[in-house]
N, C-alpha and C positions, 0 to 999 in steps of 0.2 A: 165744464172741465171734462176733458176726454183723455183716454189713453190712445195714443196715435201709432204706437209701434211696440212690439214685444220681440226681443231677440234672445235666442237660446243657442248655447254651444256646449257640447260635452267635452270634458277634459279628463285626462288620466290623473289619478292621485295615488300616492304610494303610502303604505303603512310605515315606511322606513325613511330615515333621512336620505339614504342612498337609494334612489329609485331603481337601480339595477337589480336590487334584491327582489325576487319574484313576489308579487303582491296580489295575484289573482286577477289582474286586468281591471282593477277597481276604477270606476269613473264617477264623476258628478256633473251636474248641469250648472252652468252659469246662465243667469238671465238678467236682462235689462228691460225695465218697463219705462217707456218714454211717454211723458205727459205733454199736454199743450200749454203747460204753465212755464213762463219764461222768467227766470231770475238772473240778474247780472248778465243779461244778454244771451243766456243759454237755456235750452229746455231742461226742466227738472227731470232727472232720470233716477229711478230707484233700482238698486242692484240686490240680487239674492243668489243663493246657490243651494243645492240639494243636500246640505249637510254631508255626512260621511257614512259609508257602510251600506248604501242601498243602490248604487249605480245611477247613471244619468237617466233622465226622464224625457228625452227628446220627443218621442212619439206622442205620449200623453199630453205634454205641454203644447206641441205644435198642432196636433189634430183635434184636441178637445177643449182644453181649458183656456189657452191664449185666445183662440177665436171668439170665445164667449165674452171675454173682457173687451176685445176690440170692437165687437158689435154693440156693446152696451151703450145706452144713452147716458148723458151726463147725470141725469137724475138718479139713475140706477147705481152709480158708483161714487157720488159726491155727497158731501154733508148737506144739511138742509139749506144752508145759506149759499151753497155753491162755491165756498171759498177754499175747499180742500177735498182731496180724495177721502172717502170713507172706506177703509180696508174691510170693515165688517160687511158693508153692503157689497163691495166687490167680491168678497168670499161667497156671499149668497148667489151672486151672478155665476161664479165658477161652478157652484154645486147644483145649479138648476138642472132638474131631471135625473140627478144621480140617486140611485136607490141606496137605502141603508145597508150596511154590512158589505162583505166581499171587498175588503179594503185594498187588497193587492198592493200595487205600487201607486195607485192614483192619489193616495194620501200624501205621498212625497211630491208628486207633481204639483198639487195644489199648494202644499207648504212652501215649495220653492218660489212660486209666484207671490204667495202671501208675504214672504220676507221682503221681496222687492217693493211690494205695495206699501208696507210700513216704512221702509226706507224713504220712499218718495213722499209719503204724507208728512213724515217728520221734517224732511227738508223743506217742504212747502211752508210748514209752520215755523221753520227756523229754530227747531229745538232738537237736542239729542233725543234719541228714541225713548230712553227711559223716562225723561221728563214728559215727552209728548204722550206716551202711553199711560203714565200715571195720571196725567190730567184727564185723559179720555175716560179712564176708569174711576175717577174720583178718589185716587189714592195719593198719599204723601210719600215722597221719596226723600229720605233723610240720609241714606248711605252715600258717601263719596267713593267708597271702595266696596268690592265684593270678595268673599272668600273663593279661592280657586285651588284646584289640584292639577298636577301634571299627569297626563295620560300617555302611555306608550308601552314599552316593554314587550313588544312582540318577539317571539322566538327567532333568534338569528340562525341562519343555516350553518355558520362556522363560528367557533369560539364564543358560544352563546353566553356563558356566565361572565366572561371578561367583557364582552360587548354590553351586556345588560348592566354590569356594575358601572361601566363608564357612563352609560346613559343616565342612570339614577344619580350619579355624582354630578353630572351636568345639570340635571333638574334642580338639585339642591343648591348648586352654585348660582342658578338663576333667581333663587329666592323662594322656591316652593318648599313647603313643609310637609306636604302629603303627596303621595305618588300612587298611581295604579298601574299594574303590570298584567300581562296575559298569562293564563295557565290553561291546561286542558289539551294541548296539542301533543305533548310529550308524555312520558311515563309520570306517575305520581311522584316517584322518587326524584326524578329530574325537576319537577315543579317545586318540590320542597326545597331543593338546593337553590332554585331561582329565588324563592321567597327569602331564604336566609341571606343570599347575596345582596338582594335589593335592600332589605331591612337594615343591613350593616351600614348603609350610607344615609340613613334617616335617624330620627330621634328614637326609633324603635319600631317594632312590627305593628304597633297600634297606629302608626302613621302610614301604613301600607294597605292598599286595597288590591284585591285580585279579581280578575274577570275571566271566567271559564268559557265565555263566548258560546253559551248554550250547548256545549258539546257532551256533557255527561248524560248517560242513561240513568234510570232510576237507581240501580244498584251502585254505580260508580259515584253518583251524587252523594249518597250516604257515606261511602268509603272516604271520599275526599273531605267531606265535612268533618268526619271524625279525625282525620289526619291534620286538618288545618286548625282545629280548635286550640291546639297548644300555643299558637302564635298570637291569639287575641287580635286579629286583624281589624283594620278600620272598617272594611266590609268585604263580603264574599258575593260576587256579582254574576248574574246570568248563568246560573248553575246548570240548568237543564233546558229542555224545550220550553219556550216561553208560555205555551198553553198547557204544560203539564203541571197543573196546579196541585195535583195529588202529591207529586214528588216534592214540590216546594213546601207543602204542608208537612211532609215527613221530615224534611231537613230542618225546617224551622222548629219542630218539636224537639230536636236533638242538639241543635247548634245554637249556643247561647249568644254568640256575637252577631253584629248586624249583617243582614242580608240585603242586597240591592237587586231590584228587578224593575221591569217595565220598559226597557229600551226597545224591545221588539214587539210592543203592543201599541196600537195606533188610534184607539178611540176610547171615549168615556165608558162605553158598554164593556169593553175588554178590561178597562181599569177597574170597573166595579166587580167583575168576575175575579180578578186578581185579589182584590180586597176581601171578597166573600169566601174564596175557596183556597187561597194559597197559604193560609196560616201566618201571614206576615204580622209583625208586632208593631203597632202604630207608634209606640214610644221609642223605638230604636232603629227600625229598618228604613231603607232609602229607596226613593222612587226616581227612576232614571229616564222617564219618557223624553223623547226628542221632540221639541216643539215643531220642527220642520216636518218630521215624519208623521206627526199627528194631525195632518191637515192644516198646519200652520197655527198661528196664535189663537184663532177662534176655537179650533179643536182642542188645543192645549188648555185653554181657559176652562173648557167644559170638563176636562179631566181633573183639573185642580178643584173646581167647584164640587164635582162629584165626590172626590176623596176627602176634601176638608169637611164636607157635610157629614161624612161617615166617621169623622174623628181624627183624620190625619192632620198633623201640623204642617204649616207651609215650609218649615225648616227641613222637612223630609225630602223636598223636591230639589234634586241636583240635575238640571237638564243635560242630556247627552249632546254631543256634537262638537264641543271645543271651539266655538266661534264667537265673534263679537256680538251677534244677535242675542245669544244666551246671556251674556253679561248684562245687557239692558233688561232682559226679562227678570233676571234674579233681583235686580235693584228695584224695578217698578212693581214687582209682584210680591216682594218680601220673601224670596225663596232662600234655601240653605246655602247654595253656592253653585259654582259652574266648573265644568271640565275645560281644560286647555290641552292642546296637543303641541308641545313645544318643538318637536322635530318632525312628526309625521304629517301626512296629508298636505304637503306643499301644493298650492301657494297659500293655504289657509292655516298653516302652522302659526303658533303665536306664543305669547302675545306680541303685538308689534312693538318695536323699540320705544315708541312714545308712551307705552303703557307698561313699564317694568313691574315685575312682581316684587312685593315688599312683604316679607314675613307671611307668605301665603295669601296675600290679597292683591287685587289689581284695581287701579283707579279707573273710573268710568270714562269712556270717551266723551269729549265735550263739543265735538263737531255736530252740526245738524245731521239727523239721520242716524244710521248705524255706525258710521265712522270708518268704513272700509278704506277711505282715502288715507288714513294713518298707516296702513299696512302696504308697503311698497309692492310686494309680490302679488298680493291679492288685487290691489288696485290696477296693477299692470294687466292682470288676467281679465278683469272686468272691462278695462278700456279696449281690449281686443274686440269687444262686441260693438264698439262704435263704428259707424259707417262714414 
């Protein structure tokens, strides 16, 4: 069993439903991993993308990691019986010669290809990814649905409060019970008004999370935490620089409600430092590592193993990214729930119409693989990689 071709293409993605609103030129990579396995008369192809928030990875994929997979022997990337791809072995091939540390953006490039490898392997096995992965790890999957929340609420350049209110109403109408919005780009007074406006369309502010996008300096982190405490928010996310553990610790000592962190950390070593030095409370706080940005599933599993061994419950993990891949991981690994971006990051906004939200939960895809084929816009984008 061999990988015979790997295709990558960068595409633009917007933080808004309307892509004309400036979004910083954000991009992501689409990848297709073509195998020599033929099912129903067609080669099995695994698809993946670079999640959101870190830009496309064309150079690293094309120059470093894809060539390693293409050069690999069948034994290097296959199961012992040769009947399927082994994504763990393929990951080892991709990381050959890479030194520890200095993660940069290579973690995203590896994670992008890793997603496609898992999609291909589950398709070859004829199983949805959550069932295939659970079987591979010796875990039982009992959940038919997973908890989700709607993520969005980026500041609008015009009529912000009215536009935000309409967005949150839309999320509630789709069946979401919990929502996350952005803060930190405007004045604190403006952000407090945004929180009040958003919470008015939910069951209460305890159903609302806020994401400061790592913008606050140490002093402003404490000021914001003091001001937000009165709302009793679902969680307060990405407060300051992701490696400023001292500020995290000071906020955690003063802020009684849940804190969420980890989205911009990419390794088990960084996760251990967060646990050791950031003052997070294992019984209440939230861990937002993005599986794609953490070197893919093998790296993400190392983070989970490291933190659960330190006393964190699996329910604390809510993977960042807002994509179908994360839904499968939540189910297979017994995690807390997943993010969904209902409007932003076209063509990966979701959920797809075939998987509607019901009281804050989404049914798992039942197609072999990840199930991108259920999402018309995403599937159209992936099919553009076909030659």
